[in-house]
ROPA-465733 format. One line per 4 residues: their letters; for each residue x, y, z of N, C-alpha, C. Coordinates in nm, 3 decimals. Layout:
N
a = X Y Z X Y Z X Y Z  ...
END
This chain:
279
idec = 5.975 -3.656 -4.350 5.838 -3.708 -4.367 5.745 -3.625 -4.280  5.633 -3.580 -4.339 5.533 -3.503 -4.262 5.437 -3.603 -4.198  5.469 -3.643 -4.075 5.385 -3.741 -4.006 5.244 -3.689 -3.978  5.227 -3.557 -3.973 5.096 -3.500 -3.939 4.988 -3.538 -4.040
rygy = 5.029 -3.564 -4.164 4.929 -3.598 -4.263 4.870 -3.737 -4.243  4.930 -3.814 -4.155 4.878 -3.948 -4.129 4.782 -3.952 -4.010  4.758 -3.839 -3.948 4.660 -3.833 -3.839 4.707 -3.900 -3.713  4.836 -3.889 -3.686 4.885 -3.950 -3.563 4.831 -3.879 -3.438
cqql = 4.802 -3.751 -3.451 4.755 -3.672 -3.335 4.603 -3.658 -3.338  4.543 -3.661 -3.219 4.396 -3.649 -3.208 4.349 -3.508 -3.242  4.429 -3.407 -3.203 4.384 -3.270 -3.225 4.487 -3.190 -3.305  4.589 -3.142 -3.242 4.687 -3.057 -3.309 4.817 -3.132 -3.332
cani = 4.876 -3.109 -3.447 5.000 -3.178 -3.482 5.100 -3.077 -3.538  5.227 -3.087 -3.497 5.334 -3.001 -3.548 5.444 -3.091 -3.603  5.471 -3.078 -3.730 5.577 -3.159 -3.790 5.712 -3.097 -3.758  5.806 -3.183 -3.715 5.943 -3.138 -3.690 6.036 -3.233 -3.766
agsy = 6.157 -3.188 -3.785 6.252 -3.267 -3.864 6.274 -3.404 -3.800  6.240 -3.508 -3.874 6.261 -3.645 -3.829 6.156 -3.695 -3.733  6.054 -3.613 -3.700 5.953 -3.657 -3.604 5.830 -3.565 -3.613  5.748 -3.563 -3.506 5.629 -3.478 -3.499 5.595 -3.456 -3.352
scsc = 5.509 -3.360 -3.327 5.469 -3.330 -3.189 5.319 -3.303 -3.185  5.252 -3.369 -3.089 5.106 -3.348 -3.073 5.078 -3.250 -2.960  4.970 -3.175 -2.975 4.923 -3.084 -2.869 4.770 -3.079 -2.873  4.713 -3.011 -2.776 4.567 -3.010 -2.764 4.513 -2.867 -2.769
npgf = 4.386 -2.856 -2.805 4.317 -2.728 -2.804 4.299 -2.680 -2.660  4.274 -2.548 -2.641 4.246 -2.499 -2.506 4.128 -2.575 -2.445  4.140 -2.611 -2.320 4.036 -2.686 -2.252 4.063 -2.836 -2.254  4.175 -2.877 -2.315 4.211 -3.019 -2.319 4.355 -3.036 -2.271
llnp = 4.385 -3.159 -2.228 4.518 -3.192 -2.177 4.570 -3.315 -2.251  4.698 -3.311 -2.291 4.757 -3.421 -2.365 4.775 -3.542 -2.275  4.729 -3.657 -2.321 4.741 -3.780 -2.245 4.886 -3.828 -2.245  4.918 -3.919 -2.152 5.057 -3.971 -2.146 5.102 -4.038 -2.276
dgrt = 5.008 -4.082 -2.361 5.049 -4.146 -2.486 5.104 -4.045 -2.586  5.095 -3.919 -2.553 5.151 -3.815 -2.638 5.072 -3.790 -2.764  4.953 -3.850 -2.778 4.877 -3.836 -2.902 4.732 -3.794 -2.879  4.668 -3.852 -2.777 4.527 -3.822 -2.754 4.510 -3.713 -2.647
cqdv = 4.391 -3.655 -2.647 4.362 -3.544 -2.556 4.244 -3.580 -2.465  4.249 -3.527 -2.342 4.138 -3.546 -2.249 4.085 -3.410 -2.203  3.956 -3.408 -2.180 3.890 -3.282 -2.138 3.938 -3.239 -2.000  3.960 -3.110 -1.984 3.998 -3.055 -1.854 3.872 -3.005 -1.784
dece = 3.854 -3.046 -1.658 3.738 -2.998 -1.579 3.777 -2.865 -1.514  3.748 -2.757 -1.586 3.786 -2.623 -1.536 3.715 -2.588 -1.405  3.601 -2.652 -1.379 3.525 -2.618 -1.259 3.600 -2.654 -1.131  3.696 -2.745 -1.141 3.774 -2.782 -1.023 3.856 -2.663 -0.972
eepc = 3.887 -2.571 -1.061 3.965 -2.453 -1.021 3.873 -2.339 -0.974  3.742 -2.365 -0.971 3.642 -2.268 -0.923 3.657 -2.132 -0.991  3.641 -2.131 -1.122 3.654 -2.003 -1.194 3.529 -1.914 -1.183  3.418 -1.972 -1.137 3.292 -1.896 -1.132 3.265 -1.849 -0.990
shgc = 3.201 -1.732 -0.980 3.169 -1.678 -0.847 3.053 -1.752 -0.782  2.964 -1.811 -0.863 2.852 -1.887 -0.808 2.861 -2.033 -0.854  2.790 -2.070 -0.957 2.786 -2.209 -1.003 2.866 -2.229 -1.131  2.918 -2.352 -1.148 2.999 -2.385 -1.266 2.947 -2.514 -1.328
fnty = 2.945 -2.515 -1.463 2.902 -2.634 -1.537 3.009 -2.666 -1.641  3.070 -2.782 -1.624 3.177 -2.821 -1.717 3.119 -2.867 -1.850  3.182 -2.823 -1.958 3.144 -2.867 -2.093 3.267 -2.928 -2.161  3.246 -2.991 -2.275 3.355 -3.056 -2.346 3.449 -2.950 -2.404
gsfm = 3.561 -2.935 -2.339 3.659 -2.838 -2.385 3.644 -2.700 -2.326  3.544 -2.681 -2.243 3.523 -2.549 -2.185 3.438 -2.561 -2.058  3.373 -2.451 -2.019 3.286 -2.451 -1.901 3.190 -2.333 -1.913  3.085 -2.340 -1.832 2.987 -2.231 -1.827 2.959 -2.196 -1.682
cncd = 2.941 -2.066 -1.658 2.906 -2.021 -1.523 2.756 -1.991 -1.517  2.697 -2.018 -1.403 2.558 -1.978 -1.381 2.547 -1.910 -1.245  2.438 -1.841 -1.225 2.422 -1.759 -1.106 2.302 -1.804 -1.024  2.308 -1.776 -0.896 2.196 -1.805 -0.808 2.077 -1.716 -0.843
egfe = 1.960 -1.753 -0.794 1.841 -1.674 -0.818 1.857 -1.533 -0.761  1.817 -1.436 -0.840 1.831 -1.297 -0.798 1.959 -1.232 -0.847  2.042 -1.306 -0.923 2.166 -1.254 -0.978 2.169 -1.281 -1.128  2.253 -1.207 -1.199 2.272 -1.231 -1.341 2.421 -1.232 -1.372
lasd = 2.458 -1.301 -1.480 2.598 -1.317 -1.517 2.652 -1.186 -1.573  2.769 -1.147 -1.523 2.832 -1.024 -1.570 2.891 -1.046 -1.708  2.938 -0.938 -1.769 2.991 -0.946 -1.905 3.118 -1.029 -1.915  3.189 -1.048 -1.801 3.311 -1.131 -1.806 3.280 -1.280 -1.809
gtnc = 3.153 -1.316 -1.791 3.111 -1.455 -1.802 3.140 -1.541 -1.681  3.200 -1.484 -1.576 3.234 -1.563 -1.458 3.175 -1.506 -1.330  3.166 -1.375 -1.321 3.114 -1.313 -1.199 2.963 -1.292 -1.209  2.898 -1.283 -1.093 2.753 -1.262 -1.086 2.726 -1.128 -1.019
idld = 2.632 -1.056 -1.074 2.594 -0.927 -1.017 2.447 -0.933 -0.974  2.419 -0.859 -0.868 2.285 -0.860 -0.810 2.184 -0.794 -0.903  2.065 -0.853 -0.911 1.954 -0.793 -0.986 1.877 -0.700 -0.894  1.846 -0.580 -0.940 1.765 -0.487 -0.863 1.619 -0.511 -0.899
ecsf = 1.556 -0.603 -0.823 1.416 -0.638 -0.852 1.323 -0.518 -0.838  1.361 -0.424 -0.752 1.275 -0.307 -0.728 1.260 -0.221 -0.853  1.358 -0.228 -0.943 1.352 -0.147 -1.064 1.265 -0.211 -1.172  1.226 -0.338 -1.152 1.147 -0.407 -1.253 1.006 -0.352 -1.262
sefl = 0.947 -0.327 -1.144 0.806 -0.286 -1.141 0.781 -0.206 -1.015  0.694 -0.106 -1.024 0.655 -0.029 -0.907 0.542 -0.095 -0.829  0.497 -0.210 -0.877 0.386 -0.279 -0.813 0.431 -0.400 -0.731  0.563 -0.417 -0.713 0.610 -0.529 -0.633 0.564 -0.515 -0.488
cqyr = 0.570 -0.393 -0.438 0.533 -0.366 -0.299 0.424 -0.259 -0.296  0.336 -0.272 -0.198 0.228 -0.174 -0.188 0.280 -0.037 -0.147  0.386 -0.035 -0.065 0.440 0.095 -0.022 0.580 0.119 -0.078  0.680 0.045 -0.029 0.817 0.071 -0.072 0.895 -0.059 -0.082
cvnt = 0.978 -0.066 -0.186 1.060 -0.185 -0.214 1.205 -0.154 -0.178  1.269 -0.249 -0.110 1.410 -0.236 -0.074 1.486 -0.353 -0.135  1.585 -0.321 -0.220 1.663 -0.426 -0.284 1.762 -0.487 -0.186  1.773 -0.621 -0.190 1.870 -0.693 -0.108 1.948 -0.787 -0.199
pgsf = 2.068 -0.832 -0.159 2.146 -0.922 -0.245 2.068 -1.048 -0.281  2.037 -1.061 -0.408 1.967 -1.178 -0.457 1.817 -1.175 -0.438  1.764 -1.070 -0.379 1.621 -1.067 -0.354 1.576 -0.922 -0.330  1.461 -0.906 -0.264 1.410 -0.775 -0.228 1.316 -0.794 -0.109
scic = 1.285 -0.685 -0.043 1.190 -0.689 0.067 1.102 -0.566 0.062  0.983 -0.578 0.118 0.888 -0.467 0.121 0.880 -0.413 0.263  0.864 -0.282 0.273 0.847 -0.219 0.403 0.719 -0.136 0.402  0.669 -0.106 0.518 0.545 -0.029 0.533 0.572 0.097 0.614
ppgy = 0.489 0.199 0.596 0.507 0.322 0.673 0.465 0.302 0.818  0.502 0.396 0.905 0.458 0.386 1.045 0.306 0.378 1.054  0.258 0.295 1.146 0.114 0.276 1.162 0.062 0.156 1.085  0.151 0.088 1.012 0.111 -0.031 0.934 0.209 -0.144 0.965
ylye = 0.163 -0.266 0.940 0.251 -0.382 0.948 0.245 -0.457 0.815  0.353 -0.531 0.786 0.361 -0.606 0.662 0.273 -0.729 0.670  0.183 -0.742 0.574 0.087 -0.853 0.572 0.159 -0.983 0.539  0.090 -1.094 0.558 0.152 -1.226 0.541 0.195 -1.253 0.397
dsrs = 0.144 -1.176 0.298 0.192 -1.193 0.161 0.326 -1.124 0.139  0.380 -1.060 0.243 0.510 -0.992 0.241 0.516 -0.875 0.143  0.400 -0.828 0.097 0.399 -0.717 0.002 0.297 -0.610 0.038  0.188 -0.651 0.102 0.081 -0.556 0.133 0.099 -0.502 0.275
cedi = 0.040 -0.385 0.296 0.046 -0.320 0.427 -0.093 -0.319 0.489  -0.098 -0.356 0.616 -0.223 -0.357 0.691 -0.214 -0.257 0.806  -0.325 -0.192 0.832 -0.329 -0.093 0.940 -0.312 -0.159 1.076  -0.234 -0.094 1.162 -0.222 -0.136 1.302 -0.331 -0.065 1.381
necd = -0.416 -0.140 1.445 -0.521 -0.080 1.526 -0.465 -0.051 1.666  -0.415 0.071 1.682 -0.354 0.107 1.810 -0.454 0.104 1.924  -0.582 0.122 1.892 -0.683 0.121 1.997 -0.705 -0.020 2.052  -0.686 -0.121 1.967 -0.701 -0.260 2.012 -0.574 -0.310 2.081
tgnn = -0.459 -0.271 2.026 -0.333 -0.320 2.083 -0.297 -0.251 2.212  -0.358 -0.135 2.238 -0.325 -0.060 2.359 -0.204 0.029 2.344  -0.144 0.029 2.224 -0.026 0.111 2.199 -0.068 0.252 2.158  -0.129 0.324 2.253 -0.174 0.460 2.228 -0.155 0.542 2.354
tctt = -0.173 0.671 2.339 -0.148 0.764 2.449 -0.277 0.822 2.505  -0.391 0.763 2.475 -0.518 0.817 2.522 -0.536 0.793 2.673  -0.594 0.890 2.738 -0.621 0.877 2.881 -0.751 0.799 2.902  -0.781 0.770 3.026 -0.903 0.695 3.057 -1.028 0.777 3.029
eqvc = -1.015 0.910 3.030 -1.130 0.995 3.001 -1.154 1.007 2.851  -1.052 0.981 2.772 -1.064 0.997 2.628 -1.107 0.866 2.561  -1.155 0.880 2.438 -1.192 0.764 2.356 -1.092 0.753 2.243  -1.035 0.634 2.226 -0.939 0.610 2.119 -1.014 0.578 1.991
fnfq = -0.981 0.652 1.885 -1.044 0.629 1.755 -0.935 0.594 1.655  -0.942 0.474 1.599 -0.842 0.427 1.503 -0.882 0.465 1.360  -0.781 0.505 1.283 -0.801 0.524 1.139 -0.679 0.469 1.066  -0.685 0.463 0.934 -0.578 0.401 0.856 -0.445 0.472 0.879
ggyt = -0.351 0.399 0.937 -0.218 0.453 0.957 -0.199 0.530 1.085  -0.300 0.539 1.170 -0.284 0.615 1.294 -0.405 0.606 1.383  -0.411 0.696 1.477 -0.525 0.701 1.569 -0.533 0.842 1.626  -0.642 0.873 1.692 -0.657 1.000 1.761 -0.731 0.976 1.891
clnp = -0.710 1.065 1.985 -0.777 1.056 2.115 -0.889 1.160 2.119  -1.011 1.114 2.134 -1.127 1.203 2.135 -1.158 1.243 2.278  -1.163 1.373 2.300 -1.194 1.424 2.434 -1.343 1.407 2.465  -1.379 1.405 2.591 -1.521 1.398 2.626 -1.598 1.514 2.566
lqcq = -1.721 1.488 2.528 -1.804 1.589 2.463 -1.832 1.705 2.558  -1.810 1.826 2.508 -1.841 1.947 2.583 -1.934 2.033 2.496  -2.057 2.044 2.536 -2.156 2.120 2.459 -2.145 2.268 2.494  -2.147 2.351 2.390 -2.143 2.496 2.412 -2.285 2.547 2.438
lpyt = -2.295 2.637 2.532 -2.426 2.697 2.563 -2.485 2.765 2.440  -2.614 2.753 2.421 -2.717 2.703 2.515 -2.742 2.553 2.504  -2.651 2.478 2.443 -2.669 2.334 2.429 -2.634 2.263 2.559  -2.701 2.152 2.579 -2.670 2.065 2.692 -2.652 1.923 2.640
avsd = -2.568 1.847 2.708 -2.539 1.710 2.666 -2.653 1.617 2.704  -2.698 1.536 2.608 -2.801 1.436 2.635 -2.745 1.294 2.623  -2.622 1.281 2.569 -2.552 1.153 2.563 -2.404 1.185 2.544  -2.323 1.080 2.531 -2.180 1.104 2.518 -2.141 1.159 2.381
nqcm = -2.236 1.166 2.286 -2.203 1.220 2.154 -2.314 1.310 2.097  -2.402 1.360 2.183 -2.512 1.442 2.132 -2.540 1.559 2.227  -2.558 1.677 2.164 -2.597 1.797 2.236 -2.736 1.841 2.190  -2.814 1.896 2.283 -2.951 1.935 2.250 -2.975 2.079 2.297
csae = -3.052 2.147 2.216 -3.092 2.283 2.251 -3.245 2.282 2.265  -3.293 2.302 2.386 -3.435 2.287 2.417 -3.518 2.392 2.344  -3.631 2.347 2.291 -3.720 2.439 2.220 -3.782 2.540 2.316  -3.783 2.509 2.444 -3.839 2.600 2.543 -3.744 2.717 2.573
npac = -3.618 2.703 2.533 -3.519 2.807 2.558 -3.522 2.908 2.443  -3.553 3.035 2.469 -3.559 3.136 2.361 -3.428 3.148 2.284  -3.315 3.119 2.349 -3.186 3.129 2.281 -3.168 3.021 2.175  -3.254 2.919 2.175 -3.243 2.808 2.081 -3.331 2.827 1.957
rdla = -3.399 2.939 1.951 -3.501 2.957 1.846 -3.442 2.941 1.706  -3.326 2.998 1.679 -3.268 2.993 1.544 -3.156 2.890 1.533  -3.144 2.801 1.629 -3.037 2.701 1.629 -3.094 2.562 1.599  -3.004 2.473 1.560 -3.043 2.334 1.538 -3.087 2.270 1.669
ftvl = -3.188 2.185 1.662 -3.243 2.123 1.782 -3.140 2.030 1.847  -3.071 1.951 1.765 -2.969 1.860 1.817 -2.845 1.866 1.729  -2.732 1.838 1.789 -2.606 1.822 1.718 -2.549 1.687 1.760  -2.538 1.597 1.662 -2.488 1.462 1.688 -2.347 1.452 1.630
yrhm = -2.254 1.403 1.710 -2.113 1.396 1.669 -2.080 1.255 1.622  -2.024 1.248 1.500 -1.984 1.120 1.441 -1.842 1.133 1.386  -1.772 1.018 1.379 -1.635 1.015 1.327 -1.621 0.899 1.230  -1.540 0.919 1.127 -1.513 0.812 1.030 -1.375 0.834 0.969
dlss = -1.321 0.729 0.907 -1.192 0.742 0.840 -1.210 0.721 0.691  -1.116 0.775 0.614 -1.124 0.771 0.468 -0.982 0.757 0.414  -0.964 0.669 0.316 -0.831 0.651 0.255 -0.799 0.767 0.163  -0.674 0.808 0.165 -0.630 0.918 0.079 -0.645 0.881 -0.068
grsv = -0.699 0.974 -0.146 -0.713 0.952 -0.289 -0.815 0.847 -0.327  -0.912 0.823 -0.243 -1.014 0.721 -0.274 -1.084 0.755 -0.405  -1.111 0.651 -0.484 -1.175 0.672 -0.613 -1.315 0.729 -0.595  -1.355 0.809 -0.689 -1.484 0.879 -0.682 -1.565 0.847 -0.808
padi = -1.699 0.868 -0.801 -1.777 0.903 -0.682 -1.792 0.784 -0.588  -1.809 0.815 -0.459 -1.821 0.709 -0.359 -1.919 0.752 -0.251  -2.014 0.664 -0.220 -2.107 0.688 -0.109 -2.034 0.654 0.021  -2.023 0.751 0.111 -1.940 0.729 0.230 -2.018 0.739 0.361
fqmq = -2.137 0.800 0.360 -2.210 0.816 0.486 -2.358 0.832 0.456  -2.442 0.775 0.544 -2.587 0.783 0.524 -2.651 0.855 0.642  -2.749 0.938 0.610 -2.819 1.016 0.712 -2.969 0.996 0.691  -3.043 0.976 0.799 -3.187 0.957 0.785 -3.260 1.005 0.909
attr = -3.387 1.035 0.890 -3.471 1.081 1.001 -3.507 0.963 1.089  -3.488 0.980 1.219 -3.522 0.873 1.313 -3.664 0.890 1.367  -3.712 1.013 1.367 -3.850 1.040 1.409 -3.925 1.103 1.292  -4.039 1.048 1.259 -4.115 1.095 1.143 -4.248 1.154 1.189
ypga = -4.273 1.275 1.144 -4.396 1.345 1.182 -4.494 1.344 1.065  -4.621 1.320 1.093 -4.722 1.322 0.985 -4.725 1.458 0.916  -4.723 1.454 0.783 -4.729 1.577 0.705 -4.598 1.649 0.690  -4.489 1.596 0.747 -4.359 1.663 0.740 -4.277 1.608 0.624
fyif = -4.189 1.691 0.571 -4.091 1.644 0.474 -3.954 1.695 0.518  -3.851 1.634 0.461 -3.715 1.656 0.511 -3.624 1.702 0.398  -3.537 1.796 0.430 -3.438 1.848 0.336 -3.300 1.821 0.395  -3.216 1.760 0.315 -3.080 1.728 0.360 -2.980 1.814 0.285
qiks = -2.884 1.869 0.357 -2.786 1.956 0.294 -2.659 1.961 0.377  -2.550 2.004 0.312 -2.424 2.025 0.382 -2.419 2.171 0.423  -2.424 2.194 0.552 -2.432 2.331 0.602 -2.296 2.400 0.605  -2.191 2.326 0.639 -2.057 2.387 0.646 -1.950 2.279 0.630
gnsg = -1.828 2.327 0.599 -1.713 2.236 0.589 -1.683 2.186 0.451  -1.762 2.229 0.351 -1.745 2.178 0.215 -1.694 2.288 0.122  -1.598 2.367 0.171 -1.549 2.479 0.090 -1.480 2.432 -0.037  -1.418 2.313 -0.035 -1.353 2.260 -0.155 -1.446 2.184 -0.246
refy = -1.573 2.175 -0.208 -1.677 2.107 -0.286 -1.636 1.963 -0.321  -1.582 1.895 -0.221 -1.548 1.753 -0.241 -1.666 1.661 -0.214  -1.777 1.716 -0.157 -1.891 1.633 -0.117 -2.021 1.695 -0.168  -2.122 1.610 -0.176 -2.259 1.660 -0.193 -2.355 1.559 -0.133
mrqt = -2.475 1.605 -0.098 -2.577 1.519 -0.041 -2.675 1.476 -0.149  -2.694 1.347 -0.161 -2.791 1.292 -0.257 -2.906 1.233 -0.178  -3.023 1.291 -0.195 -3.141 1.241 -0.122 -3.184 1.110 -0.185  -3.192 1.006 -0.101 -3.223 0.872 -0.150 -3.368 0.833 -0.126
snvs = -3.435 0.903 -0.033 -3.577 0.882 -0.009 -3.630 1.008 0.057  -3.759 1.008 0.093 -3.815 1.127 0.158 -3.768 1.143 0.301  -3.698 1.039 0.354 -3.651 1.049 0.493 -3.501 1.019 0.505  -3.428 1.008 0.394 -3.286 0.972 0.403 -3.207 1.035 0.289
atlv = -3.076 1.046 0.312 -2.985 1.100 0.211 -2.847 1.037 0.231  -2.767 1.042 0.127 -2.633 0.983 0.130 -2.529 1.091 0.101  -2.423 1.092 0.180 -2.311 1.182 0.155 -2.220 1.118 0.052  -2.194 1.189 -0.056 -2.116 1.136 -0.168 -1.984 1.212 -0.179
ltrp = -1.876 1.138 -0.190 -1.745 1.198 -0.215 -1.730 1.215 -0.366  -1.711 1.340 -0.410 -1.707 1.369 -0.554 -1.567 1.396 -0.606  -1.477 1.434 -0.516 -1.339 1.462 -0.556 -1.244 1.391 -0.460  -1.136 1.330 -0.511 -1.042 1.263 -0.421 -0.978 1.363 -0.326
ikgp = -0.959 1.321 -0.203 -0.895 1.405 -0.101 -0.761 1.343 -0.063  -0.657 1.423 -0.068 -0.525 1.377 -0.029 -0.502 1.404 0.120  -0.450 1.305 0.188 -0.422 1.320 0.330 -0.274 1.336 0.357  -0.234 1.349 0.483 -0.324 1.342 0.600 -0.403 1.471 0.617
kevv = -0.530 1.454 0.651 -0.618 1.571 0.660 -0.736 1.536 0.750  -0.788 1.638 0.815 -0.906 1.622 0.898 -1.015 1.715 0.845  -1.128 1.658 0.809 -1.239 1.735 0.751 -1.358 1.728 0.848  -1.415 1.842 0.877 -1.533 1.848 0.964 -1.650 1.903 0.884
ldle = -1.754 1.822 0.870 -1.874 1.861 0.795 -1.993 1.871 0.888  -2.072 1.974 0.869 -2.201 1.982 0.937 -2.309 1.942 0.837  -2.366 1.823 0.858 -2.473 1.772 0.772 -2.606 1.804 0.837  -2.686 1.882 0.769 -2.810 1.930 0.829 -2.932 1.860 0.770
mvtv = -3.023 1.823 0.857 -3.153 1.771 0.815 -3.259 1.871 0.862  -3.324 1.933 0.766 -3.427 2.032 0.796 -3.563 1.964 0.789  -3.638 1.976 0.898 -3.773 1.920 0.903 -3.873 2.033 0.879  -3.959 2.014 0.779 -4.059 2.116 0.743 -4.198 2.054 0.750
nnvi = -4.287 2.123 0.824 -4.426 2.080 0.832 -4.514 2.203 0.812  -4.566 2.215 0.693 -4.646 2.333 0.659 -4.783 2.332 0.726  -4.828 2.214 0.770 -4.960 2.205 0.832 -4.963 2.283 0.963  -4.856 2.265 1.040 -4.851 2.334 1.170 -4.749 2.448 1.168
nfrg = -4.703 2.482 1.044 -4.608 2.593 1.025 -4.483 2.573 1.112  -4.422 2.452 1.096 -4.305 2.418 1.175 -4.184 2.400 1.085  -4.071 2.452 1.133 -3.946 2.430 1.062 -3.834 2.419 1.166  -3.766 2.308 1.162 -3.657 2.285 1.257 -3.545 2.206 1.191
ssii = -3.433 2.199 1.256 -3.320 2.128 1.196 -3.243 2.050 1.301  -3.175 1.947 1.251 -3.082 1.868 1.331 -2.952 1.856 1.252  -2.841 1.848 1.323 -2.710 1.847 1.257 -2.631 1.725 1.302  -2.565 1.664 1.205 -2.462 1.564 1.235 -2.329 1.630 1.205
rlti = -2.247 1.644 1.306 -2.113 1.701 1.287 -2.018 1.583 1.264  -1.987 1.563 1.137 -1.909 1.447 1.094 -1.763 1.487 1.078  -1.676 1.423 1.156 -1.532 1.444 1.142 -1.473 1.328 1.064  -1.406 1.361 0.953 -1.347 1.260 0.865 -1.195 1.269 0.875
fvse = -1.133 1.158 0.914 -0.987 1.152 0.920 -0.937 1.087 0.792  -0.873 1.167 0.707 -0.820 1.119 0.579 -0.677 1.071 0.601  -0.648 0.947 0.565 -0.517 0.889 0.587 -0.414 0.950 0.493  -0.287 0.929 0.526 -0.179 0.982 0.442 -0.159 0.898 0.317
hpf = -0.190 0.769 0.328 -0.164 0.676 0.218 -0.296 0.621 0.163  -0.293 0.571 0.040 -0.417 0.523 -0.022 -0.454 0.381 0.019  -0.396 0.331 0.126 -0.429 0.195 0.174 -0.447 0.196 0.324
END
C-alpha cells in the first residue's frame, strides 16, 4: 500500500514496503511524531557575519550601516564611501570600516560639520615663529612674518608701513611721493572676475584729476585697474591664480593738475599671498 497518497506526512513522504517514512525540506526538522515538521532557527548557529533574520524554512543575513552583503549571502564587506562622490569632503576622504572620515591639509582644522576645512589663525593662537620685532600676517593655510619696514634711500619712513620721498630732495624728482605697503590673502583658483582691492585719493586738490594704473608686477596680466570714480579705482582679478604664490603689485595713483602744471604719483605696494588650496 502506498501510504504517501493519503497525506500522512506534512512535507516529504517515502513509501517503503509495508510502511512509509516522512522527512522534511531543508530548513525544517521532523517532529517526534514522525509526521510533522518544525522550522529550524538557523540564526542560533550564527551563520551571518553581522545580523541574522530567521524566516520560515530559511534565514536572511543583513549588514551594519556602511557594509553590504557579499555574494555568498552571509558575509559583509565594507563600503568605500569615498568612491561614491568627490564632494564628501572638502579636502580628502579616508575610508574606514563601516564609515569614512575627512582630513584637512596642514594649516587647517576640521570644522564641526566634520567635512569642511577652516583656516588656523597661527597669529591668534601664538603657534608661529615670528619675533617680537616682526608682524605676524595670517593667510589661508599658513602665515608669514613681516619684517620691520626699511625704506630705501632717498625714501624715509613716516609710519610703520609708509615711505616718503620729500619733494624738496632733488633725488625724488622722478620718483613716487609716497610708497604705502599693504598685504592681503587670496584663495587659490578664486572665481573671476573679482574685485579684490580698492584704492582712492585721500587728499584732493582743486582742479586735479587722478589716473590709476598697475605700474609693475602684472606680467601675467591677471589683474587690471577699473576706475570707479574720479578719485578711486578697484583692482580686479581677471584670471584665476594657482597657489601657493606670492604676488607683489605696485598700484600707482598719478595726480595731474594742469592749472599749476603739476604731476606726481603715489604707490601702494600690495603683496598678495595666494593660498595653496581653494578654501
